[in-house]
GUFIRO-569532 format. One line per 3 residues: number of its first residue (from 1); their letters; for each residue y, z, x of N, C-alpha, C. Coordinates in steps of 0.05 Angstrom, whole numbers. Example, Ala and Ser with C-alpha at 12.3 -4.5 7.8 and 13.67 -1.06 7.14 Angstrom:
BEGIN
1) as) -114/156/264/-90/156/246/-66/156/264; -45/142/257/-21/143/273/1/157/258
***
This chain:
BEGIN
1) mkv) 2832/3003/319/2816/2986/336/2829/2986/364; 2811/2984/384/2821/2982/412/2808/2957/425; 2824/2942/438/2815/2919/452/2815/2923/482
4) lmi) 2793/2920/495/2791/2922/523/2792/2895/537; 2813/2890/552/2815/2865/566/2809/2868/596; 2791/2853/605/2782/2855/633/2795/2834/651
7) ngs) 2809/2843/671/2823/2826/690/2805/2824/715; 2793/2801/720/2776/2798/743/2789/2785/766; 2815/2781/764/2829/2768/787/2832/2787/809
10) phe) 2831/2777/835/2836/2794/858/2865/2804/860; 2882/2792/845/2911/2800/845/2916/2817/821; 2920/2843/826/2922/2862/803/2943/2856/782
13) tgc) 2967/2846/793/2988/2840/775/2997/2812/776; 2978/2794/780/2984/2766/782/2986/2752/755; 2980/2726/755/2982/2710/730/2962/2719/708
16) tyt) 2938/2726/715/2919/2735/696/2929/2760/681; 2940/2779/697/2952/2804/686/2975/2796/667; 2992/2778/676/3015/2770/659/3006/2759/633
19) alr) 2985/2742/633/2975/2731/608/2962/2752/590; 2947/2771/603/2935/2793/587/2956/2811/576; 2978/2816/590/3000/2833/582/3013/2820/557
22) eva) 3015/2793/557/3026/2780/533/3009/2784/510; 2983/2782/513/2963/2787/491/2966/2814/482; 2969/2834/501/2969/2863/493/2995/2868/477
25) tsl) 3016/2855/484/3042/2859/470/3039/2848/441; 3027/2825/439/3021/2813/411/3004/2833/394; 2983/2844/407/2965/2861/393/2980/2886/385
28) ekq) 2995/2898/403/3010/2921/396/3029/2918/372; 3042/2894/370/3059/2888/347/3043/2888/321; 3017/2884/323/3000/2883/300/2985/2910/296
31) gve) 2993/2929/312/2981/2957/310/2954/2960/322; 2947/2942/341/2922/2944/355/2926/2954/383; 2912/2976/389/2914/2988/416/2898/2970/435
34) sei) 2908/2969/461/2893/2953/480/2895/2966/507; 2877/2958/525/2875/2968/552/2868/2945/570; 2881/2944/592/2875/2923/613/2860/2937/635
37) lwi) 2835/2929/640/2819/2941/662/2817/2921/685; 2827/2929/708/2826/2911/731/2802/2917/748; 2785/2897/751/2761/2898/767/2760/2878/790
40) gkg) 2783/2866/795/2785/2845/815/2776/2851/843; 2779/2876/851/2771/2883/879/2743/2893/879; 2731/2897/855/2704/2908/854/2682/2887/860
43) sih) 2659/2897/864/2636/2879/869/2615/2884/848; 2617/2870/826/2599/2874/803/2580/2851/803; 2555/2858/805/2533/2837/807/2516/2837/784
46) gcs) 2504/2814/779/2483/2812/759/2456/2819/774; 2436/2821/757/2410/2827/769/2401/2806/788; 2391/2815/812/2381/2796/831/2350/2797/833
49) acg) 2338/2813/815/2310/2815/813/2296/2825/839; 2312/2843/853/2302/2854/878/2280/2874/875; 2277/2886/851/2257/2906/847/2264/2934/855
52) sck) 2288/2938/865/2295/2966/874/2294/2986/852; 2303/2978/828/2304/2996/806/2275/3005/797; 2256/2987/801/2228/2993/795/2216/3013/815
55) ttg) 2224/3010/839/2212/3028/860/2227/3054/864; 2255/3052/863/2270/3077/867/2282/3088/842; 2282/3072/821/2294/3083/796/2325/3079/795
58) vci) 2336/3066/815/2365/3062/818/2371/3033/825; 2390/3022/812/2398/2994/818/2415/2994/844; 2411/2974/861/2426/2974/887/2455/2966/883
61) fte) 2461/2956/860/2488/2948/853/2503/2967/835; 2504/2994/840/2515/3011/822/2542/3022/829; 2552/3020/854/2576/3034/862/2601/3026/845
64) dlv) 2606/3000/842/2629/2993/827/2625/2996/796; 2599/2993/787/2593/2996/759/2599/3025/750; 2595/3045/769/2598/3072/761/2627/3077/750
67) tli) 2647/3063/760/2674/3067/750/2680/3052/725; 2665/3029/722/2669/3012/698/2656/3020/673; 2631/3031/675/2616/3038/653/2629/3058/634
70) ptl) 2639/3080/645/2652/3100/626/2675/3087/609; 2691/3070/621/2713/3057/607/2701/3040/584; 2681/3024/590/2669/3007/571/2656/3023/549
73) fit) 2643/3045/556/2628/3063/537/2648/3077/519; 2670/3087/529/2690/3100/514/2702/3081/493; 2710/3058/503/2721/3037/486/2703/3030/464
76) rls) 2678/3027/470/2657/3020/449/2654/3043/430; 2653/3067/439/2651/3090/421/2674/3092/402; 2697/3087/411/2721/3089/394/2719/3069/372
79) rva) 2709/3045/379/2705/3023/359/2683/3030/338; 2661/3042/348/2639/3050/330/2651/3072/310; 2665/3091/322/2676/3112/305/2695/3101/284
82) ecq) 2711/3081/291/2730/3069/273/2714/3056/250; 2694/3041/257/2678/3027/237/2665/3046/217; 2657/3070/228/2642/3090/210/2662/3102/191
85) vs) 2689/3105/199/2709/3116/182/2717/3098/160; 2718/3071/165/2727/3051/148/2708/3049/124
***
């Protein structure tokens, strides 16, 4: 199993990171792989219902998501694969 921890703090190695690192250490002791993904400097938006995707086929808020989605997807795929093996 792999746990993806998302750090949304603007401080990459601040208090949130320290807390997540503690969790990661505990998980590792139990044989659980983990990853801390820092998105604090990114600009990730929810849907604003602007309609751009309907007219252009592309969301106006995609720049920072482009770097985040592969990590989320790979983490999810590894979890799905693990469930299928079990």
